[in-house]
VONU-10585 format. One line per 10 residues: number of its first residue (from 0); their letters; for each residue x, y, z negated of N, C-alpha, C. Coordinates in nm, 4 decimals, m for minus. Layout:
<nodes>
NUM = a = X,Y,Z,X,Y,Z,X,Y,Z | ...
</nodes>
This chain:
<nodes>
0 = mdestlregl = 0.0859,m0.1168,0.0000,0.0000,0.0000,0.0000,0.0907,0.1233,0.0000 | 0.0718,0.2119,0.0976,0.1542,0.3324,0.1027,0.0948,0.4405,0.0118 | 0.1694,0.5466,m0.0061,0.1291,0.6520,m0.1000,m0.0038,0.7160,m0.0618 | m0.0261,0.7368,0.0660,m0.1501,0.7978,0.1124,m0.2707,0.7097,0.0784 | m0.2577,0.5810,0.1021,m0.3656,0.4866,0.0713,m0.3886,0.4802,m0.0793 | m0.2813,0.4848,m0.1546,m0.2911,0.4844,m0.3008,m0.3671,0.6064,m0.3495 | m0.3337,0.7227,m0.2978,m0.4031,0.8457,m0.3379,m0.5506,0.8419,m0.2984 | m0.5799,0.7880,m0.1806,m0.7194,0.7766,m0.1363,m0.7977,0.6834,m0.2279 | m0.7356,0.5739,m0.2659,m0.8008,0.4798,m0.3568,m0.8292,0.5424,m0.4922 | m0.7322,0.6144,m0.5453,m0.7534,0.6835,m0.6726,m0.8669,0.7842,m0.6600
10 = arlgigsddw = m0.8694,0.8571,m0.5496,m0.9752,0.9564,m0.5278,m1.1119,0.8896,m0.5216 | m1.1204,0.7717,m0.4610,m1.2481,0.6992,m0.4551,m1.2996,0.6654,m0.5944 | m1.2073,0.6510,m0.6881,m1.2452,0.6226,m0.8267,m1.2648,0.7502,m0.9087 | m1.2476,0.8645,m0.8445,m1.2607,0.9915,m0.9148,m1.1379,1.0299,m0.9939 | m1.0249,0.9710,m0.9573,m0.9006,0.9925,m1.0303,m0.8085,1.0803,m0.9464 | m0.7684,1.1937,m1.0028,m0.6734,1.2815,m0.9363,m0.5319,1.2306,m0.9554 | m0.4401,1.2808,m0.8769,m0.3019,1.2329,m0.8853,m0.2393,1.2598,m1.0219 | m0.2848,1.3637,m1.0916,m0.2317,1.3915,m1.2254,m0.2857,1.2948,m1.3305 | m0.3976,1.2291,m1.2985,m0.4631,1.1384,m1.3934,m0.4464,0.9917,m1.3554 | m0.3441,0.9589,m1.2773,m0.3304,0.8229,m1.2252,m0.3288,0.7174,m1.3355
20 = rsvlvlplvq = m0.2857,0.7531,m1.4550,m0.2806,0.6557,m1.5653,m0.4194,0.6058,m1.6043 | m0.5205,0.6822,m1.5680,m0.6581,0.6437,m1.6010,m0.6949,0.5091,m1.5409 | m0.6419,0.4771,m1.4239,m0.6748,0.3504,m1.3585,m0.6303,0.2317,m1.4437 | m0.5311,0.2501,m1.5272,m0.4809,0.1420,m1.6115,m0.5821,0.0987,m1.7169 | m0.6787,0.1841,m1.7451,m0.7800,0.1560,m1.8472,m0.8932,0.0692,m1.7925 | m0.9136,0.0698,m1.6624,m1.0286,0.0007,m1.6048,m1.0340,m0.1498,m1.6344 | m0.9242,m0.2232,m1.6353,m0.9362,m0.3647,m1.6742,m0.9882,m0.3826,m1.8171 | m0.9488,m0.2941,m1.9066,m1.0009,m0.3006,m2.0436,m1.1502,m0.2710,m2.0467 | m1.1901,m0.1737,m1.9679,m1.3323,m0.1383,m1.9580,m1.4107,m0.2570,m1.9029 | m1.3555,m0.3234,m1.8031,m1.4227,m0.4392,m1.7442,m1.4458,m0.5478,m1.8490
30 = vawadttiqg = m1.3465,m0.5768,m1.9278,m1.3601,m0.6788,m2.0326,m1.4638,m0.6348,m2.1360 | m1.4621,m0.5081,m2.1714,m1.5588,m0.4585,m2.2699,m1.7026,m0.4712,m2.2198 | m1.7219,m0.4542,m2.0889,m1.8557,m0.4662,m2.0302,m1.8965,m0.6112,m2.0048 | m1.8090,m0.7079,m2.0285,m1.8356,m0.8473,m1.9931,m1.9644,m0.9011,m2.0546 | m1.9983,m0.8561,m2.1723,m2.1224,m0.9025,m2.2363,m2.2374,m0.8047,m2.2147 | m2.2237,m0.7163,m2.1182,m2.3236,m0.6163,m2.0746,m2.3417,m0.4990,m2.1702 | m2.2685,m0.4951,m2.2789,m2.2793,m0.3855,m2.3754,m2.1406,m0.3525,m2.4310 | m2.1132,m0.2237,m2.4401,m1.9878,m0.1812,m2.5029,m2.0127,m0.1725,m2.6540 | m1.9346,m0.2452,m2.7296,m1.9460,m0.2421,m2.8755,m1.8713,m0.1198,m2.9292 | m1.9120,m0.0737,m3.0474,m1.8496,0.0442,m3.1072,m1.7000,0.0308,m3.1243
40 = gerlriaels = m1.6561,m0.0854,m3.1708,m1.5130,m0.1090,m3.1893,m1.4366,m0.1089,m3.0574 | m1.5001,m0.1649,m2.9548,m1.4372,m0.1648,m2.8218,m1.4208,m0.0218,m2.7718 | m1.5261,0.0562,m2.7868,m1.5234,0.1960,m2.7413,m1.4120,0.2733,m2.8107 | m1.4019,0.2573,m2.9414,m1.2999,0.3296,m3.0178,m1.1592,0.2871,m2.9768 | m1.1373,0.1577,m2.9610,m1.0039,0.1084,m2.9265,m0.9635,0.1505,m2.7854 | m1.0587,0.1429,m2.6913,m1.0280,0.1848,m2.5545,m1.0001,0.3346,m2.5505 | m1.0762,0.4122,m2.6247,m1.0517,0.5571,m2.6296,m0.9133,0.5857,m2.6881 | m0.8766,0.5124,m2.7915,m0.7450,0.5302,m2.8540,m0.6323,0.4944,m2.7566 | m0.6441,0.3810,m2.6913,m0.5428,0.3400,m2.5936,m0.5364,0.4373,m2.4768 | m0.6508,0.4886,m2.4366,m0.6560,0.5856,m2.3270,m0.5759,0.7104,m2.3612
50 = relganptlv = m0.5933,0.7573,m2.4830,m0.5161,0.8750,m2.5270,m0.3670,0.8448,m2.5247 | m0.3295,0.7269,m2.5722,m0.1883,0.6886,m2.5744,m0.1298,0.6809,m2.4327 | m0.2117,0.6364,m2.3380,m0.1665,0.6253,m2.1988,m0.1673,0.7593,m2.1257 | m0.2402,0.8556,m2.1789,m0.2538,0.9837,m2.1111,m0.3629,0.9824,m2.0057 | m0.4615,0.8942,m2.0229,m0.5736,0.8846,m1.9292,m0.6687,1.0028,m1.9476 | m0.7446,1.0317,m1.8439,m0.8432,1.1391,m1.8472,m0.9602,1.0970,m1.9364 | m0.9823,1.1640,m2.0496,m1.0874,1.1215,m2.1422,m1.2282,1.1305,m2.0832 | m1.2505,1.2242,m1.9937,m1.3827,1.2367,m1.9314,m1.4131,1.1152,m1.8445 | m1.3148,1.0718,m1.7667,m1.3325,0.9528,m1.6837,m1.3565,0.8293,m1.7693 | m1.2763,0.8132,m1.8714,m1.2880,0.6961,m1.9573,m1.4255,0.6941,m2.0239
60 = erwlterpsn = m1.4717,0.8058,m2.0723,m1.6034,0.8119,m2.1357,m1.7128,0.7749,m2.0352 | m1.6992,0.8212,m1.9118,m1.7983,0.7861,m1.8085,m1.8004,0.6352,m1.7865 | m1.6815,0.5725,m1.7777,m1.6740,0.4284,m1.7562,m1.7282,0.3498,m1.8751 | m1.7162,0.4070,m1.9939,m1.7693,0.3398,m2.1128,m1.9198,0.3591,m2.1265 | m1.9732,0.4590,m2.0595,m2.1162,0.4871,m2.0649,m2.1907,0.4186,m1.9507 | m2.1279,0.4195,m1.8334,m2.1886,0.3591,m1.7144,m2.0886,0.2604,m1.6551 | m2.1278,0.1338,m1.6501,m2.0360,0.0293,m1.6035,m1.9906,0.0564,m1.4602 | m1.8584,0.0543,m1.4376,m1.8081,0.0681,m1.3006,m1.8564,m0.0489,m1.2151 | m1.8751,m0.0241,m1.0866,m1.9204,m0.1295,m0.9957,m1.8095,m0.2332,m0.9756 | m1.8492,m0.3494,m0.9270,m1.7498,m0.4534,m0.8972,m1.6499,m0.4051,m0.7930
70 = deltlarqli = m1.6971,m0.3277,m0.6949,m1.6062,m0.2733,m0.5937,m1.5031,m0.1794,m0.6561 | m1.5472,m0.0958,m0.7510,m1.4546,m0.0047,m0.8188,m1.3516,m0.0825,m0.8997 | m1.3968,m0.1865,m0.9670,m1.3054,m0.2663,m1.0484,m1.2047,m0.3421,m0.9618 | m1.2502,m0.3924,m0.8482,m1.1595,m0.4598,m0.7549,m1.0561,m0.3617,m0.7017 | m1.1021,m0.2431,m0.6625,m1.0100,m0.1397,m0.6135,m0.9096,m0.1028,m0.7225 | m0.9554,m0.0894,m0.8449,m0.8657,m0.0550,m0.9566,m0.7554,m0.1585,m0.9715 | m0.7899,m0.2863,m0.9624,m0.6870,m0.3909,m0.9747,m0.5859,m0.3811,m0.8612 | m0.6323,m0.3543,m0.7397,m0.5418,m0.3387,m0.6256,m0.4476,m0.2201,m0.6458 | m0.5024,m0.1118,m0.6993,m0.4213,0.0071,m0.7230,m0.3176,m0.0157,m0.8310 | m0.3560,m0.0881,m0.9342,m0.2628,m0.1178,m1.0430,m0.1449,m0.1996,m0.9907
80 = val = m0.1735,m0.2977,m0.9071,m0.0664,m0.3782,m0.8480,0.0251,m0.2887,m0.7645 | m0.0340,m0.1978,m0.6884,0.0449,m0.1093,m0.6030,0.1296,m0.0121,m0.6851 | 0.0757,0.0322,m0.7980,0.1511,0.1243,m0.8813,0.2731,0.0562,m0.9408
</nodes>
């Protein structure tokens, strides 16, 4: 994946180039949504890890409130591998 494709993929997820670390949180979000509900402890831990990673808190909160689509999660995994 070249840099242009990587940036386009991040943009499709609503992630700007300054917030690229946010994509690293999506696998955790996916696991948290596995039982169809985000538990309070999961939300707190993901928010804490997000801060440590330097992820965009607005994006992370959106993903914790509204489950990302399977296509978004697949794209996130591809982007993580490319990064």
